[in-house]
Structure formats: structure tokens, C-alpha cells
mmJSON file of the N, C-alpha and C atoms, coordinates in Angstrom:
{"data_MODEL":{"atom_site":{
"group_PDB":["ATOM","ATOM","ATOM","ATOM","ATOM","ATOM","ATOM","ATOM","ATOM","ATOM","ATOM","ATOM","ATOM","ATOM","ATOM","ATOM","ATOM","ATOM","ATOM","ATOM","ATOM","ATOM","ATOM","ATOM","ATOM","ATOM","ATOM","ATOM","ATOM","ATOM","ATOM","ATOM","ATOM","ATOM","ATOM","ATOM","ATOM","ATOM","ATOM","ATOM","ATOM","ATOM","ATOM","ATOM","ATOM","ATOM","ATOM","ATOM","ATOM","ATOM","ATOM","ATOM","ATOM","ATOM","ATOM","ATOM","ATOM","ATOM","ATOM","ATOM","ATOM","ATOM","ATOM","ATOM","ATOM","ATOM","ATOM","ATOM","ATOM","ATOM","ATOM","ATOM","ATOM","ATOM","ATOM","ATOM","ATOM","ATOM","ATOM","ATOM","ATOM","ATOM","ATOM","ATOM","ATOM","ATOM","ATOM","ATOM","ATOM","ATOM","ATOM","ATOM","ATOM","ATOM","ATOM","ATOM","ATOM","ATOM","ATOM","ATOM","ATOM","ATOM","ATOM","ATOM","ATOM","ATOM","ATOM","ATOM","ATOM","ATOM","ATOM","ATOM","ATOM","ATOM","ATOM","ATOM","ATOM","ATOM","ATOM","ATOM","ATOM","ATOM","ATOM","ATOM","ATOM","ATOM","ATOM","ATOM","ATOM","ATOM","ATOM","ATOM","ATOM","ATOM","ATOM","ATOM","ATOM","ATOM","ATOM","ATOM","ATOM","ATOM","ATOM","ATOM","ATOM","ATOM","ATOM","ATOM","ATOM","ATOM","ATOM","ATOM","ATOM","ATOM","ATOM","ATOM","ATOM","ATOM","ATOM","ATOM","ATOM","ATOM","ATOM","ATOM","ATOM","ATOM","ATOM","ATOM","ATOM","ATOM","ATOM","ATOM","ATOM","ATOM","ATOM","ATOM","ATOM","ATOM","ATOM","ATOM","ATOM","ATOM","ATOM","ATOM","ATOM","ATOM","ATOM","ATOM","ATOM","ATOM","ATOM","ATOM","ATOM","ATOM","ATOM","ATOM","ATOM","ATOM","ATOM","ATOM","ATOM","ATOM","ATOM","ATOM","ATOM","ATOM","ATOM","ATOM","ATOM","ATOM","ATOM","ATOM","ATOM","ATOM","ATOM","ATOM","ATOM","ATOM","ATOM","ATOM","ATOM","ATOM","ATOM","ATOM","ATOM","ATOM","ATOM","ATOM","ATOM","ATOM","ATOM"],
"id":[1,2,3,4,5,6,7,8,9,10,11,12,13,14,15,16,17,18,19,20,21,22,23,24,25,26,27,28,29,30,31,32,33,34,35,36,37,38,39,40,41,42,43,44,45,46,47,48,49,50,51,52,53,54,55,56,57,58,59,60,61,62,63,64,65,66,67,68,69,70,71,72,73,74,75,76,77,78,79,80,81,82,83,84,85,86,87,88,89,90,91,92,93,94,95,96,97,98,99,100,101,102,103,104,105,106,107,108,109,110,111,112,113,114,115,116,117,118,119,120,121,122,123,124,125,126,127,128,129,130,131,132,133,134,135,136,137,138,139,140,141,142,143,144,145,146,147,148,149,150,151,152,153,154,155,156,157,158,159,160,161,162,163,164,165,166,167,168,169,170,171,172,173,174,175,176,177,178,179,180,181,182,183,184,185,186,187,188,189,190,191,192,193,194,195,196,197,198,199,200,201,202,203,204,205,206,207,208,209,210,211,212,213,214,215,216,217,218,219,220,221,222,223,224,225,226,227,228,229,230,231],
"type_symbol":["N","C","C","N","C","C","N","C","C","N","C","C","N","C","C","N","C","C","N","C","C","N","C","C","N","C","C","N","C","C","N","C","C","N","C","C","N","C","C","N","C","C","N","C","C","N","C","C","N","C","C","N","C","C","N","C","C","N","C","C","N","C","C","N","C","C","N","C","C","N","C","C","N","C","C","N","C","C","N","C","C","N","C","C","N","C","C","N","C","C","N","C","C","N","C","C","N","C","C","N","C","C","N","C","C","N","C","C","N","C","C","N","C","C","N","C","C","N","C","C","N","C","C","N","C","C","N","C","C","N","C","C","N","C","C","N","C","C","N","C","C","N","C","C","N","C","C","N","C","C","N","C","C","N","C","C","N","C","C","N","C","C","N","C","C","N","C","C","N","C","C","N","C","C","N","C","C","N","C","C","N","C","C","N","C","C","N","C","C","N","C","C","N","C","C","N","C","C","N","C","C","N","C","C","N","C","C","N","C","C","N","C","C","N","C","C","N","C","C","N","C","C","N","C","C","N","C","C","N","C","C"],
"label_atom_id":["N","CA","C","N","CA","C","N","CA","C","N","CA","C","N","CA","C","N","CA","C","N","CA","C","N","CA","C","N","CA","C","N","CA","C","N","CA","C","N","CA","C","N","CA","C","N","CA","C","N","CA","C","N","CA","C","N","CA","C","N","CA","C","N","CA","C","N","CA","C","N","CA","C","N","CA","C","N","CA","C","N","CA","C","N","CA","C","N","CA","C","N","CA","C","N","CA","C","N","CA","C","N","CA","C","N","CA","C","N","CA","C","N","CA","C","N","CA","C","N","CA","C","N","CA","C","N","CA","C","N","CA","C","N","CA","C","N","CA","C","N","CA","C","N","CA","C","N","CA","C","N","CA","C","N","CA","C","N","CA","C","N","CA","C","N","CA","C","N","CA","C","N","CA","C","N","CA","C","N","CA","C","N","CA","C","N","CA","C","N","CA","C","N","CA","C","N","CA","C","N","CA","C","N","CA","C","N","CA","C","N","CA","C","N","CA","C","N","CA","C","N","CA","C","N","CA","C","N","CA","C","N","CA","C","N","CA","C","N","CA","C","N","CA","C","N","CA","C","N","CA","C","N","CA","C","N","CA","C","N","CA","C","N","CA","C","N","CA","C"],
"label_alt_id":[null,null,null,null,null,null,null,null,null,null,null,null,null,null,null,null,null,null,null,null,null,null,null,null,null,null,null,null,null,null,null,null,null,null,null,null,null,null,null,null,null,null,null,null,null,null,null,null,null,null,null,null,null,null,null,null,null,null,null,null,null,null,null,null,null,null,null,null,null,null,null,null,null,null,null,null,null,null,null,null,null,null,null,null,null,null,null,null,null,null,null,null,null,null,null,null,null,null,null,null,null,null,null,null,null,null,null,null,null,null,null,null,null,null,null,null,null,null,null,null,null,null,null,null,null,null,null,null,null,null,null,null,null,null,null,null,null,null,null,null,null,null,null,null,null,null,null,null,null,null,null,null,null,null,null,null,null,null,null,null,null,null,null,null,null,null,null,null,null,null,null,null,null,null,null,null,null,null,null,null,null,null,null,null,null,null,null,null,null,null,null,null,null,null,null,null,null,null,null,null,null,null,null,null,null,null,null,null,null,null,null,null,null,null,null,null,null,null,null,null,null,null,null,null,null,null,null,null,null,null,null],
"label_comp_id":["MET","MET","MET","HIS","HIS","HIS","GLU","GLU","GLU","TYR","TYR","TYR","ARG","ARG","ARG","GLN","GLN","GLN","ALA","ALA","ALA","LEU","LEU","LEU","MET","MET","MET","CYS","CYS","CYS","LEU","LEU","LEU","ARG","ARG","ARG","GLN","GLN","GLN","GLY","GLY","GLY","ASP","ASP","ASP","SER","SER","SER","GLU","GLU","GLU","ARG","ARG","ARG","GLU","GLU","GLU","ILE","ILE","ILE","ALA","ALA","ALA","ARG","ARG","ARG","SER","SER","SER","GLY","GLY","GLY","LEU","LEU","LEU","MET","MET","MET","GLY","GLY","GLY","ARG","ARG","ARG","ALA","ALA","ALA","LYS","LYS","LYS","ALA","ALA","ALA","ALA","ALA","ALA","ARG","ARG","ARG","PHE","PHE","PHE","ARG","ARG","ARG","GLU","GLU","GLU","LEU","LEU","LEU","ALA","ALA","ALA","CYS","CYS","CYS","GLU","GLU","GLU","LYS","LYS","LYS","GLY","GLY","GLY","TRP","TRP","TRP","LEU","LEU","LEU","GLU","GLU","GLU","LEU","LEU","LEU","THR","THR","THR","ARG","ARG","ARG","PRO","PRO","PRO","LEU","LEU","LEU","PRO","PRO","PRO","ALA","ALA","ALA","ASP","ASP","ASP","ALA","ALA","ALA","GLU","GLU","GLU","ILE","ILE","ILE","ALA","ALA","ALA","ALA","ALA","ALA","ALA","ALA","ALA","LEU","LEU","LEU","ALA","ALA","ALA","PRO","PRO","PRO","PRO","PRO","PRO","ARG","ARG","ARG","VAL","VAL","VAL","PRO","PRO","PRO","LEU","LEU","LEU","THR","THR","THR","ALA","ALA","ALA","GLN","GLN","GLN","SER","SER","SER","THR","THR","THR","LEU","LEU","LEU","ALA","ALA","ALA","ALA","ALA","ALA","TYR","TYR","TYR","ARG","ARG","ARG"],
"label_asym_id":["A","A","A","A","A","A","A","A","A","A","A","A","A","A","A","A","A","A","A","A","A","A","A","A","A","A","A","A","A","A","A","A","A","A","A","A","A","A","A","A","A","A","A","A","A","A","A","A","A","A","A","A","A","A","A","A","A","A","A","A","A","A","A","A","A","A","A","A","A","A","A","A","A","A","A","A","A","A","A","A","A","A","A","A","A","A","A","A","A","A","A","A","A","A","A","A","A","A","A","A","A","A","A","A","A","A","A","A","A","A","A","A","A","A","A","A","A","A","A","A","A","A","A","A","A","A","A","A","A","A","A","A","A","A","A","A","A","A","A","A","A","A","A","A","A","A","A","A","A","A","A","A","A","A","A","A","A","A","A","A","A","A","A","A","A","A","A","A","A","A","A","A","A","A","A","A","A","A","A","A","A","A","A","A","A","A","A","A","A","A","A","A","A","A","A","A","A","A","A","A","A","A","A","A","A","A","A","A","A","A","A","A","A","A","A","A","A","A","A","A","A","A","A","A","A","A","A","A","A","A","A"],
"label_entity_id":["1","1","1","1","1","1","1","1","1","1","1","1","1","1","1","1","1","1","1","1","1","1","1","1","1","1","1","1","1","1","1","1","1","1","1","1","1","1","1","1","1","1","1","1","1","1","1","1","1","1","1","1","1","1","1","1","1","1","1","1","1","1","1","1","1","1","1","1","1","1","1","1","1","1","1","1","1","1","1","1","1","1","1","1","1","1","1","1","1","1","1","1","1","1","1","1","1","1","1","1","1","1","1","1","1","1","1","1","1","1","1","1","1","1","1","1","1","1","1","1","1","1","1","1","1","1","1","1","1","1","1","1","1","1","1","1","1","1","1","1","1","1","1","1","1","1","1","1","1","1","1","1","1","1","1","1","1","1","1","1","1","1","1","1","1","1","1","1","1","1","1","1","1","1","1","1","1","1","1","1","1","1","1","1","1","1","1","1","1","1","1","1","1","1","1","1","1","1","1","1","1","1","1","1","1","1","1","1","1","1","1","1","1","1","1","1","1","1","1","1","1","1","1","1","1","1","1","1","1","1","1"],
"label_seq_id":[1,1,1,2,2,2,3,3,3,4,4,4,5,5,5,6,6,6,7,7,7,8,8,8,9,9,9,10,10,10,11,11,11,12,12,12,13,13,13,14,14,14,15,15,15,16,16,16,17,17,17,18,18,18,19,19,19,20,20,20,21,21,21,22,22,22,23,23,23,24,24,24,25,25,25,26,26,26,27,27,27,28,28,28,29,29,29,30,30,30,31,31,31,32,32,32,33,33,33,34,34,34,35,35,35,36,36,36,37,37,37,38,38,38,39,39,39,40,40,40,41,41,41,42,42,42,43,43,43,44,44,44,45,45,45,46,46,46,47,47,47,48,48,48,49,49,49,50,50,50,51,51,51,52,52,52,53,53,53,54,54,54,55,55,55,56,56,56,57,57,57,58,58,58,59,59,59,60,60,60,61,61,61,62,62,62,63,63,63,64,64,64,65,65,65,66,66,66,67,67,67,68,68,68,69,69,69,70,70,70,71,71,71,72,72,72,73,73,73,74,74,74,75,75,75,76,76,76,77,77,77],
"pdbx_PDB_ins_code":[null,null,null,null,null,null,null,null,null,null,null,null,null,null,null,null,null,null,null,null,null,null,null,null,null,null,null,null,null,null,null,null,null,null,null,null,null,null,null,null,null,null,null,null,null,null,null,null,null,null,null,null,null,null,null,null,null,null,null,null,null,null,null,null,null,null,null,null,null,null,null,null,null,null,null,null,null,null,null,null,null,null,null,null,null,null,null,null,null,null,null,null,null,null,null,null,null,null,null,null,null,null,null,null,null,null,null,null,null,null,null,null,null,null,null,null,null,null,null,null,null,null,null,null,null,null,null,null,null,null,null,null,null,null,null,null,null,null,null,null,null,null,null,null,null,null,null,null,null,null,null,null,null,null,null,null,null,null,null,null,null,null,null,null,null,null,null,null,null,null,null,null,null,null,null,null,null,null,null,null,null,null,null,null,null,null,null,null,null,null,null,null,null,null,null,null,null,null,null,null,null,null,null,null,null,null,null,null,null,null,null,null,null,null,null,null,null,null,null,null,null,null,null,null,null,null,null,null,null,null,null],
"Cartn_x":[294.67,293.781,292.716,293.41,292.518,291.638,291.906,291.198,289.895,290.198,288.975,288.002,288.564,287.742,286.875,287.545,286.674,285.81,286.186,285.222,284.025,284.274,283.133,282.207,282.819,281.947,281.169,281.662,281.132,279.805,280.256,279.098,277.967,278.372,277.191,276.299,276.957,276.216,275.402,275.639,274.992,275.519,276.685,277.493,277.724,277.936,278.022,279.52,279.616,280.992,281.772,280.92,281.304,281.877,281.105,281.478,282.628,282.804,283.807,285.245,284.934,286.377,286.688,285.643,285.877,286.606,286.269,287.091,288.574,288.86,290.179,290.568,289.589,290.028,290.095,289.475,289.533,288.962,289.162,288.453,287.024,286.385,284.815,284.814,285.842,285.597,285.987,286.988,287.378,286.525,285.625,284.762,283.472,283.144,282.055,282.3,283.524,284.029,283.92,284.324,284.192,283.083,282.0,280.619,279.96,280.34,279.926,280.239,281.582,282.335,281.281,281.43,280.48,279.348,278.444,277.116,277.16,278.103,278.165,278.421,279.266,279.728,278.751,277.803,276.688,277.375,278.441,279.069,278.25,277.469,276.69,275.319,275.003,273.988,274.319,273.451,273.681,273.435,273.177,272.873,274.089,274.877,276.308,277.185,278.248,279.505,280.204,281.257,282.244,283.095,283.43,284.272,285.802,286.378,287.997,288.698,289.799,290.817,291.394,291.515,291.851,290.793,289.577,288.5,288.44,288.573,288.498,289.542,290.918,292.09,291.71,291.163,291.133,290.203,289.193,288.145,288.546,289.663,290.053,290.945,290.903,291.768,292.991,293.841,295.364,296.086,297.249,297.988,298.567,298.427,299.073,300.452,301.116,302.451,302.916,303.822,304.317,304.961,304.793,305.304,306.756,307.202,308.894,309.308,310.501,310.994,311.618,311.088,311.545,311.298,312.536,312.256,311.409,310.426,309.616,310.467,311.852,312.603,313.541,313.428,314.189,313.797,312.729,312.437,313.232,313.724,314.609,316.057,316.414,317.942,318.589],
"Cartn_y":[183.991,184.476,185.267,185.851,186.479,185.546,184.456,183.578,183.174,182.846,182.435,183.643,184.834,186.32,186.101,185.961,186.187,185.009,183.755,182.574,183.003,183.53,183.812,184.84,185.797,186.764,186.239,185.328,184.527,183.749,183.031,182.332,182.871,184.208,185.053,185.559,185.729,186.045,185.014,184.033,182.662,181.965,182.123,181.386,179.712,178.801,177.589,177.183,176.023,175.485,175.3,175.135,174.931,176.305,177.278,178.519,179.099,178.845,179.242,178.525,177.305,176.456,176.97,177.379,178.016,179.331,180.0,181.222,181.199,179.936,179.687,179.677,180.29,180.624,179.238,178.193,177.091,175.886,174.662,173.41,173.45,172.536,172.251,171.71,170.507,170.043,171.062,171.661,172.817,173.577,174.234,175.138,174.606,173.223,172.527,172.736,172.211,172.308,173.719,174.55,175.927,176.459,176.197,176.453,175.872,174.659,174.104,174.828,175.123,175.996,177.22,177.947,179.231,179.337,178.086,178.018,177.661,177.096,176.756,178.064,178.777,180.0,181.158,181.031,181.978,183.265,182.882,183.917,184.253,183.31,183.378,184.275,184.728,185.725,187.12,187.606,188.968,190.124,189.786,191.007,191.172,190.119,190.212,190.679,191.363,192.021,190.514,190.864,189.804,189.639,188.35,188.145,188.833,189.071,189.416,188.28,188.598,187.81,186.656,187.227,186.439,185.365,185.852,184.905,183.828,184.035,183.149,182.124,182.7,181.893,180.85,181.456,180.653,179.608,179.726,178.76,177.673,178.056,177.122,176.059,174.847,173.876,174.247,173.88,174.025,173.414,173.974,173.091,171.842,170.684,169.394,169.545,169.227,169.226,167.689,167.335,166.075,165.348,164.286,163.605,163.531,163.611,163.299,162.15,162.091,161.308,159.989,159.492,158.522,157.042,156.433,154.906,154.259,153.289,152.31,151.578,151.287,150.206,151.122,152.292,153.011,152.273,151.795,151.269,149.837,149.277,148.009,148.364,149.572,149.893,149.385],
"Cartn_z":[116.304,116.8,115.686,114.888,114.037,113.263,112.945,112.051,112.897,114.194,115.093,115.147,115.294,115.2,113.942,113.059,111.869,111.307,111.96,111.646,112.786,113.981,114.61,113.998,113.444,112.948,111.662,110.909,109.896,110.644,111.556,112.043,112.594,113.249,113.502,112.354,111.444,110.178,109.56,110.144,109.442,108.391,108.279,107.335,107.759,106.854,107.173,107.316,107.991,107.914,106.53,105.658,104.134,103.755,103.774,103.382,104.074,105.272,106.37,105.551,105.304,104.672,103.448,102.614,101.162,101.237,102.47,102.697,102.871,103.401,103.855,105.118,106.096,107.469,108.229,108.14,108.673,107.92,108.38,107.604,108.244,107.586,108.032,109.417,109.722,110.978,112.06,111.919,112.598,112.919,112.047,111.877,112.718,112.49,113.084,114.69,115.177,116.655,117.121,116.472,117.007,116.788,116.188,116.26,117.367,117.925,118.972,120.237,120.557,121.33,121.561,120.299,120.353,120.796,120.606,121.14,122.508,123.152,124.349,125.306,124.712,125.439,125.006,124.142,123.806,122.899,122.532,121.436,120.093,119.784,118.424,118.764,119.944,120.252,119.797,118.973,118.251,119.09,120.28,121.386,122.265,122.192,122.87,122.23,122.743,121.865,121.739,120.524,120.605,121.614,121.98,123.129,122.822,123.768,123.605,123.159,122.592,122.12,123.309,124.451,125.561,126.145,125.913,126.339,125.408,124.093,122.956,123.178,123.563,123.554,124.972,126.016,127.23,127.068,126.028,125.791,124.847,124.122,123.31,124.043,123.553,124.078,124.141,125.408,125.336,124.544,124.093,123.077,123.7,122.944,123.438,123.561,124.871,125.114,125.023,123.903,123.837,125.166,125.423,126.488,126.415,127.613,127.383,126.72,126.324,125.409,126.344,127.227,128.317,127.944,127.829,127.524,128.371,127.941,128.589,129.416,128.846,129.765,130.833,131.082,132.045,133.545,133.68,134.962,135.243,134.177,134.319,134.421,134.381,134.411,135.814],
"occupancy":[1.0,1.0,1.0,1.0,1.0,1.0,1.0,1.0,1.0,1.0,1.0,1.0,1.0,1.0,1.0,1.0,1.0,1.0,1.0,1.0,1.0,1.0,1.0,1.0,1.0,1.0,1.0,1.0,1.0,1.0,1.0,1.0,1.0,1.0,1.0,1.0,1.0,1.0,1.0,1.0,1.0,1.0,1.0,1.0,1.0,1.0,1.0,1.0,1.0,1.0,1.0,1.0,1.0,1.0,1.0,1.0,1.0,1.0,1.0,1.0,1.0,1.0,1.0,1.0,1.0,1.0,1.0,1.0,1.0,1.0,1.0,1.0,1.0,1.0,1.0,1.0,1.0,1.0,1.0,1.0,1.0,1.0,1.0,1.0,1.0,1.0,1.0,1.0,1.0,1.0,1.0,1.0,1.0,1.0,1.0,1.0,1.0,1.0,1.0,1.0,1.0,1.0,1.0,1.0,1.0,1.0,1.0,1.0,1.0,1.0,1.0,1.0,1.0,1.0,1.0,1.0,1.0,1.0,1.0,1.0,1.0,1.0,1.0,1.0,1.0,1.0,1.0,1.0,1.0,1.0,1.0,1.0,1.0,1.0,1.0,1.0,1.0,1.0,1.0,1.0,1.0,1.0,1.0,1.0,1.0,1.0,1.0,1.0,1.0,1.0,1.0,1.0,1.0,1.0,1.0,1.0,1.0,1.0,1.0,1.0,1.0,1.0,1.0,1.0,1.0,1.0,1.0,1.0,1.0,1.0,1.0,1.0,1.0,1.0,1.0,1.0,1.0,1.0,1.0,1.0,1.0,1.0,1.0,1.0,1.0,1.0,1.0,1.0,1.0,1.0,1.0,1.0,1.0,1.0,1.0,1.0,1.0,1.0,1.0,1.0,1.0,1.0,1.0,1.0,1.0,1.0,1.0,1.0,1.0,1.0,1.0,1.0,1.0,1.0,1.0,1.0,1.0,1.0,1.0,1.0,1.0,1.0,1.0,1.0,1.0,1.0,1.0,1.0,1.0,1.0,1.0],
"B_iso_or_equiv":[0.0,0.0,0.0,0.0,0.0,0.0,0.0,0.0,0.0,0.0,0.0,0.0,0.0,0.0,0.0,0.0,0.0,0.0,0.0,0.0,0.0,0.0,0.0,0.0,0.0,0.0,0.0,0.0,0.0,0.0,0.0,0.0,0.0,0.0,0.0,0.0,0.0,0.0,0.0,0.0,0.0,0.0,0.0,0.0,0.0,0.0,0.0,0.0,0.0,0.0,0.0,0.0,0.0,0.0,0.0,0.0,0.0,0.0,0.0,0.0,0.0,0.0,0.0,0.0,0.0,0.0,0.0,0.0,0.0,0.0,0.0,0.0,0.0,0.0,0.0,0.0,0.0,0.0,0.0,0.0,0.0,0.0,0.0,0.0,0.0,0.0,0.0,0.0,0.0,0.0,0.0,0.0,0.0,0.0,0.0,0.0,0.0,0.0,0.0,0.0,0.0,0.0,0.0,0.0,0.0,0.0,0.0,0.0,0.0,0.0,0.0,0.0,0.0,0.0,0.0,0.0,0.0,0.0,0.0,0.0,0.0,0.0,0.0,0.0,0.0,0.0,0.0,0.0,0.0,0.0,0.0,0.0,0.0,0.0,0.0,0.0,0.0,0.0,0.0,0.0,0.0,0.0,0.0,0.0,0.0,0.0,0.0,0.0,0.0,0.0,0.0,0.0,0.0,0.0,0.0,0.0,0.0,0.0,0.0,0.0,0.0,0.0,0.0,0.0,0.0,0.0,0.0,0.0,0.0,0.0,0.0,0.0,0.0,0.0,0.0,0.0,0.0,0.0,0.0,0.0,0.0,0.0,0.0,0.0,0.0,0.0,0.0,0.0,0.0,0.0,0.0,0.0,0.0,0.0,0.0,0.0,0.0,0.0,0.0,0.0,0.0,0.0,0.0,0.0,0.0,0.0,0.0,0.0,0.0,0.0,0.0,0.0,0.0,0.0,0.0,0.0,0.0,0.0,0.0,0.0,0.0,0.0,0.0,0.0,0.0,0.0,0.0,0.0,0.0,0.0,0.0],
"pdbx_formal_charge":[null,null,null,null,null,null,null,null,null,null,null,null,null,null,null,null,null,null,null,null,null,null,null,null,null,null,null,null,null,null,null,null,null,null,null,null,null,null,null,null,null,null,null,null,null,null,null,null,null,null,null,null,null,null,null,null,null,null,null,null,null,null,null,null,null,null,null,null,null,null,null,null,null,null,null,null,null,null,null,null,null,null,null,null,null,null,null,null,null,null,null,null,null,null,null,null,null,null,null,null,null,null,null,null,null,null,null,null,null,null,null,null,null,null,null,null,null,null,null,null,null,null,null,null,null,null,null,null,null,null,null,null,null,null,null,null,null,null,null,null,null,null,null,null,null,null,null,null,null,null,null,null,null,null,null,null,null,null,null,null,null,null,null,null,null,null,null,null,null,null,null,null,null,null,null,null,null,null,null,null,null,null,null,null,null,null,null,null,null,null,null,null,null,null,null,null,null,null,null,null,null,null,null,null,null,null,null,null,null,null,null,null,null,null,null,null,null,null,null,null,null,null,null,null,null,null,null,null,null,null,null],
"auth_seq_id":[1,1,1,2,2,2,3,3,3,4,4,4,5,5,5,6,6,6,7,7,7,8,8,8,9,9,9,10,10,10,11,11,11,12,12,12,13,13,13,14,14,14,15,15,15,16,16,16,17,17,17,18,18,18,19,19,19,20,20,20,21,21,21,22,22,22,23,23,23,24,24,24,25,25,25,26,26,26,27,27,27,28,28,28,29,29,29,30,30,30,31,31,31,32,32,32,33,33,33,34,34,34,35,35,35,36,36,36,37,37,37,38,38,38,39,39,39,40,40,40,41,41,41,42,42,42,43,43,43,44,44,44,45,45,45,46,46,46,47,47,47,48,48,48,49,49,49,50,50,50,51,51,51,52,52,52,53,53,53,54,54,54,55,55,55,56,56,56,57,57,57,58,58,58,59,59,59,60,60,60,61,61,61,62,62,62,63,63,63,64,64,64,65,65,65,66,66,66,67,67,67,68,68,68,69,69,69,70,70,70,71,71,71,72,72,72,73,73,73,74,74,74,75,75,75,76,76,76,77,77,77],
"auth_comp_id":["MET","MET","MET","HIS","HIS","HIS","GLU","GLU","GLU","TYR","TYR","TYR","ARG","ARG","ARG","GLN","GLN","GLN","ALA","ALA","ALA","LEU","LEU","LEU","MET","MET","MET","CYS","CYS","CYS","LEU","LEU","LEU","ARG","ARG","ARG","GLN","GLN","GLN","GLY","GLY","GLY","ASP","ASP","ASP","SER","SER","SER","GLU","GLU","GLU","ARG","ARG","ARG","GLU","GLU","GLU","ILE","ILE","ILE","ALA","ALA","ALA","ARG","ARG","ARG","SER","SER","SER","GLY","GLY","GLY","LEU","LEU","LEU","MET","MET","MET","GLY","GLY","GLY","ARG","ARG","ARG","ALA","ALA","ALA","LYS","LYS","LYS","ALA","ALA","ALA","ALA","ALA","ALA","ARG","ARG","ARG","PHE","PHE","PHE","ARG","ARG","ARG","GLU","GLU","GLU","LEU","LEU","LEU","ALA","ALA","ALA","CYS","CYS","CYS","GLU","GLU","GLU","LYS","LYS","LYS","GLY","GLY","GLY","TRP","TRP","TRP","LEU","LEU","LEU","GLU","GLU","GLU","LEU","LEU","LEU","THR","THR","THR","ARG","ARG","ARG","PRO","PRO","PRO","LEU","LEU","LEU","PRO","PRO","PRO","ALA","ALA","ALA","ASP","ASP","ASP","ALA","ALA","ALA","GLU","GLU","GLU","ILE","ILE","ILE","ALA","ALA","ALA","ALA","ALA","ALA","ALA","ALA","ALA","LEU","LEU","LEU","ALA","ALA","ALA","PRO","PRO","PRO","PRO","PRO","PRO","ARG","ARG","ARG","VAL","VAL","VAL","PRO","PRO","PRO","LEU","LEU","LEU","THR","THR","THR","ALA","ALA","ALA","GLN","GLN","GLN","SER","SER","SER","THR","THR","THR","LEU","LEU","LEU","ALA","ALA","ALA","ALA","ALA","ALA","TYR","TYR","TYR","ARG","ARG","ARG"],
"auth_asym_id":["A","A","A","A","A","A","A","A","A","A","A","A","A","A","A","A","A","A","A","A","A","A","A","A","A","A","A","A","A","A","A","A","A","A","A","A","A","A","A","A","A","A","A","A","A","A","A","A","A","A","A","A","A","A","A","A","A","A","A","A","A","A","A","A","A","A","A","A","A","A","A","A","A","A","A","A","A","A","A","A","A","A","A","A","A","A","A","A","A","A","A","A","A","A","A","A","A","A","A","A","A","A","A","A","A","A","A","A","A","A","A","A","A","A","A","A","A","A","A","A","A","A","A","A","A","A","A","A","A","A","A","A","A","A","A","A","A","A","A","A","A","A","A","A","A","A","A","A","A","A","A","A","A","A","A","A","A","A","A","A","A","A","A","A","A","A","A","A","A","A","A","A","A","A","A","A","A","A","A","A","A","A","A","A","A","A","A","A","A","A","A","A","A","A","A","A","A","A","A","A","A","A","A","A","A","A","A","A","A","A","A","A","A","A","A","A","A","A","A","A","A","A","A","A","A","A","A","A","A","A","A"],
"auth_atom_id":["N","CA","C","N","CA","C","N","CA","C","N","CA","C","N","CA","C","N","CA","C","N","CA","C","N","CA","C","N","CA","C","N","CA","C","N","CA","C","N","CA","C","N","CA","C","N","CA","C","N","CA","C","N","CA","C","N","CA","C","N","CA","C","N","CA","C","N","CA","C","N","CA","C","N","CA","C","N","CA","C","N","CA","C","N","CA","C","N","CA","C","N","CA","C","N","CA","C","N","CA","C","N","CA","C","N","CA","C","N","CA","C","N","CA","C","N","CA","C","N","CA","C","N","CA","C","N","CA","C","N","CA","C","N","CA","C","N","CA","C","N","CA","C","N","CA","C","N","CA","C","N","CA","C","N","CA","C","N","CA","C","N","CA","C","N","CA","C","N","CA","C","N","CA","C","N","CA","C","N","CA","C","N","CA","C","N","CA","C","N","CA","C","N","CA","C","N","CA","C","N","CA","C","N","CA","C","N","CA","C","N","CA","C","N","CA","C","N","CA","C","N","CA","C","N","CA","C","N","CA","C","N","CA","C","N","CA","C","N","CA","C","N","CA","C","N","CA","C","N","CA","C","N","CA","C","N","CA","C","N","CA","C","N","CA","C","N","CA","C"],
"pdbx_PDB_model_num":[1,1,1,1,1,1,1,1,1,1,1,1,1,1,1,1,1,1,1,1,1,1,1,1,1,1,1,1,1,1,1,1,1,1,1,1,1,1,1,1,1,1,1,1,1,1,1,1,1,1,1,1,1,1,1,1,1,1,1,1,1,1,1,1,1,1,1,1,1,1,1,1,1,1,1,1,1,1,1,1,1,1,1,1,1,1,1,1,1,1,1,1,1,1,1,1,1,1,1,1,1,1,1,1,1,1,1,1,1,1,1,1,1,1,1,1,1,1,1,1,1,1,1,1,1,1,1,1,1,1,1,1,1,1,1,1,1,1,1,1,1,1,1,1,1,1,1,1,1,1,1,1,1,1,1,1,1,1,1,1,1,1,1,1,1,1,1,1,1,1,1,1,1,1,1,1,1,1,1,1,1,1,1,1,1,1,1,1,1,1,1,1,1,1,1,1,1,1,1,1,1,1,1,1,1,1,1,1,1,1,1,1,1,1,1,1,1,1,1,1,1,1,1,1,1,1,1,1,1,1,1]
}}}
């Protein structure tokens, strides 16, 4: 969560995705997706305070849960 908060602060300062990637917080593609999310949520507005960690975590996509390891042939047993 620390990386997302730091990246959000960098985005609010006007840093580009390339500068965020150079700092080692996250890659350019991930920074671009995070910028889109931050724009949608209004987090880049300097008049608003930074969102809480819980709000950032809730806005991020839930982690992918792997499918159960069930055989495709199980129906034919």
C-alpha cells in the first residue's frame, strides 16, 4: 500500500509514469493504470486530501483467485 500512496503523491505533483518507473515504485504500465483510476476517483485534485489506505485498497481490483484444480474430465466419471 505504501507504493500506491507514494505513487499517488508523485502523480499529484505532476510526475509522469516514466519518472515513477524510474523511482522504482512501479512500472510504467501499472502507473498509467493507476493514473486512470486516480482520475476516475478524483484523487489527483489538489484541493482534496489524500484518500485513506482502505479507500485505495477498496478501489484497486481484488486479487485474482486461481480456479480450483478440477479436471475437465470429472463430468465423465
